[in-house]
N, C-alpha and C positions, 0 to 999 in steps of 0.2 A: 640138663637145664635148658638147652636149646630146643629140645623136643617139647617140653612143657610150654615154652614161650610160643612155639609154632602152633601147638594145639590151641592155646588161648586165642591167638590171632585168627585161626580158622573158625573158632566158635564165634568170635565177634563179627567176622565177615558173614557167617551164616545168619546170625541175628539181624544184621543190617539188610541182607537180601530179603529176609522174611518181612521186615518192616516196610521196605520199599515196595515189595509185591503187594502187601496189604494196602498201602497208600494208592498204588496204581489201580487196584480193584475197587476200593471204597469210593474213590473220586472219579472213576471211569475215565482214566486218562487216555486209554486206547480209543474210546468213542470220541472224546474231545479232539484228539489228534485227527481222526478221520473226518469229523464234521468241519474242521478248520483247514481242510485241504492238505493235510500232511499224511500222505498215503504212500503205500509201497509201490515203487516203480519197477524195481528188479532187485534181486539179491535178498539180503536180510530184511526181515520185517521191522519197520520202524518202532512199533510198540514193544514187542517182546524183547528185542535184542538192542538195537541201536539206542533208542531213547532211554531205556531202563539203565543201560550201562553208562551212558553220558550223564544221566540224571544222578546216578549214584557216586560219581567220581568225587565231588566235594565232600560227601559224607564219609568216604573212605580215606580222605586226606591225600588224594592224588590229583595231579593236573592232567590235562588232556594228553600230553606227551607220554607220561608214565602209564596212564590207563589204557590208551588206545594205540598210539604210535609204536611203542616199544613192547607191546603185549602180544606175543604170538599165539596165545591160547584162545583168543576170541574167535568167533565164527565169521568174522568179517575183517576186512582190512581198513587201514586208515583212510583210503580213498572213499570208501563207502560212507564213513563217518563224516568226512569233510563234505561230500556231495549231499548228504542228508541235511547238514546244518546250513549249507550255503545255497540250497535250492531256492531260486527267487519265487517259485510258486507256493512255497510253504509260508503261510501267514502266521508267524510266531507271535506277533503282538495280539492278534485275535485269539490265538490259543491261550496265551497267558491270561488274558482278560476272562475268557470262559472258565479257566481253571480257578481263578480268583472268585468268580461268582459261585462256583460249586463249593469252594472252601468256606466262603462267607455264609452260605445257606446252612452248611454243616454246623458252624459255630453259633449261628443265630439261634438254633434250637437249644444249644447247651447253655446259653446265657439268659439271664433274667431280662424281662422287657424293660425294666426301669434302669438297667445298667447301660452305660455308654459303651458302644462297640466300635473298636478301631482295629483295622488290619493294614499294616504298612507293607506295600509291595513295591520295592525299589528296583528300578532297572537303570540306575544312573551309570554313567561311564566312569572309568578310572583314568586319571591324568597320568600319563607315562611320558611326559615331554622330554625326559632325559634319556629315554631308552631308544635303541635303534633296532635290536633284534629281540623281541619278546613275544611270547605266546599271546595270541588274541590282540596284537597291536594293530590298530587301524587309525587312519587319519579321518576325523569326523568334525563337524561343526557343532559346538555346544551352544545351544540357543539360550541357555540360562546364563552362561558366562560371557556370551556374545564374542566368542573367540574360537579358533581352531585348536583342537586338542591333538597332541602327538604330531607336531609339524615335522619331526625328523624322519617320518616314514615316507 
């Protein structure tokens, strides 16, 4: 019974990787990363390994610790992933906006001209004011709430 369950999980993981690879190719994510200053400095390539694996974590139901930190099977270490995400030269906001433009153009062709088109792209923060040691916990100023989030960190 365990082998059947394991086989089904492997099939689902394979399907997920195919879908993510298709998305990366169709929306030219590698080109967008490069155009927005997110380039390879050394080690693993951001497009093929780091970004794809980090991007697929939520779809696989894993957090950063499960997928990157405790996974010895990856071709890179946790330091490479952290360096990739925290590099101040990487313009993530510009990349996200460029990706949204490409996605909107894709959906614009699929929808009728008379139909109202809406795409919600939310990069809001999560309030974790009662937490002290949590993944992705940072102290930031929320301009919408006019207060500091996560004062305990």
